[in-house]
N, C-alpha and C positions, 0 to 999 in steps of 0.2 A: 583467691590469691590475687593481689593487685598486679604484681610484676612477675611474670613467669621466668624472668632471667635472674631474679634476686636470690642469691645464695643465703642472704640474711633471713629472708622470709621462709625459706626452706628450713633453715636451722631452727628458727623460732617454732615453726610447726612441729618439727620432729622432737624438739625438747619438750613441747607440751604433750605430745602423744606418748613419748617414752621418756619420762623424767629420769629413769635410771640409765646412766651412760652405757653400762655393759649390755643391757637389753637393747638399747637404741643401736649399738654397734652391730649386734647380731642381726637385728631386723634389717638394718641397712645393708649388711653383707648378703643376706638372703635376696634382697631386692636387686643388688648389683649383679649377683650370680645369674639371676633370672634375665636381666637385660642382656648380659653376655651370651647366655644360652639362646635367647630369642634371636639375637643378632646373627647367630651361626646360620640361621635359615634365611636371612635377608634383612638388609637395613631398611627395607620398605615394609616390613611385616609387623612393626611394633611402634608404640608411642608411650611416653611417660607423661602423666598429667597430674596436676595438683590444683584441684578446685577446693572442694570440701575435704577430700581425702587424697592421699598420694597413691597413685595407681600405675600399674603396667598393663596396657592393653596389647594383646597379641591377636591379630586378625580382628574379629568382631567381639572378642571376649575380654573382659577384665579378668586377668589371671592372678594378680597379686596386688593386695592393698595393705598399706601400712596403717594400722590402727590398733588401739588398745583393745583387748589385753594381749594381742599377739600379732600375727600376720595372717591375713585371709588369703587362701590359696585354692587353686583348682588342681585336683589330682586326677590322673588317668583313671577312668572308670573300671579298668581291668582289675583294680584292687577288689572289686566286688564280684567280678566274673570268674577270676582264676585264683582262688585262695591257695592252690598248691604251689604256685610260682610267685605269688605276691604276698606281702603281709596282710593279715586281716585288719579290719578297722580297729579291733581291740588291741592289735599289736602296734598300731600307729599311735603310740603314746604321745600325748600332747596335741593331737589333731582330732577335730571332730566338727560336726555340723552345729552351727549356732542358728536357731530359728530367727526369723525376722524380728528385729527390735522394733517396738512401736514407733520409736523416733526415726528409724531408718528402714522403712518398708521397701520391698522390691528386691531383696536378696534372692539369689538363685541357688537352689539346692544342686542343680546340675546344668550342664550345657549340652546342646545337641549338635549334630554334624551339619554339614552344608545343606543336606536335603531335609533337615529337621526331623529325621526319623530315628536315628541311633543316638543313644546317650554316649557322650565322649568323656565327661568329667563328673566328678563328685566334688563339691565345693565346701570348704569349711575353714575353721580358724585353727591355726597352729599356735599353741601356747609356748612361749619361750620360757623354758625352765632350766634348772641346773643340770638336767639330763639332756640338754640340747645335743651334745656330742654323740650320744647314743641314739637319740630319736631322729635327728635330722637326716642322716644318710638314707634311711628308708623312705622318708617323705620326699626328699630331694629327687630320688629316682622316679617316683610316680609323678611328681610335679614336672620334671623335665620331659617325661613321656607325654604328658598332656600338652606341653608347649609344642612339641613336634606335631601332634595330632591337630592342634588348633590351627596350625599353618597349613598342613597338607590335606586335612579332611574337614576342617571347620569352615565357618562362614567368613567371607572376606570382610576386610575392614571397611567401615562406613566412610564415605568420602569426606565427612565432617570431622572425623577423629583426628587427623593430623593437625588441625587447627588448635587442638587442645594441648599440644606438646609444650612441656615446660623445661627448657634447656638448663635453667638454674638448678634443677634437681640433679642432673648428671654432673654438673660442675661441682656441686656440693659433695656428691659421692666421691669424685676424684680427689678433692682436697681433704675430705674427712677420713677416707679409708686409705688413700694413697694407692688406689688401683685404677687401671684404665677401664672405663666403660665407654663404648662407642656412642656416636650420635646417629640417629636415624636419618634416612634420606627419603623424601616424600615425592619424588618425581615418578609416580606410578598411577596406574588405573585402579580404582577401587569400586566397590559396590556389588 
């Protein structure tokens, strides 16, 4: 992206990724909700970037990426540890792991905690389908649970990450969805 402040470049990118306006609106709403949720834990804990992909980083982790055919998300690993209180992977309709694409290597199946010993997340792609209203509430809860863990138990944000922030994305969301999404503040110690 040439200009991180350009709403027009953000619009062009998202219209390319999600040609269908309804799917684009849902994906953008998921992203906006994630920004608001991450911000609950601190304006210095997250950043929005748009280089090759539109992403939300929370702490050291990429937690949400807008790309076809859905939205890539990190969910709380508890979904695998506690099937009595959480939906099973089979019940999370529309969500699942997508192995590395030969053209996009380096995807992460999971993220680990600050000490790099415990698994905190399981990562995968959420397919936006006509059953979004039934599927999303289960996935949203596990996604929000991971956002909390990423901040309180996860690895701290790299000191270079704030330099990737793309304010044009947040302005585009405000104008496109008519919702308030906050701006981050980067006067903090990282690393």
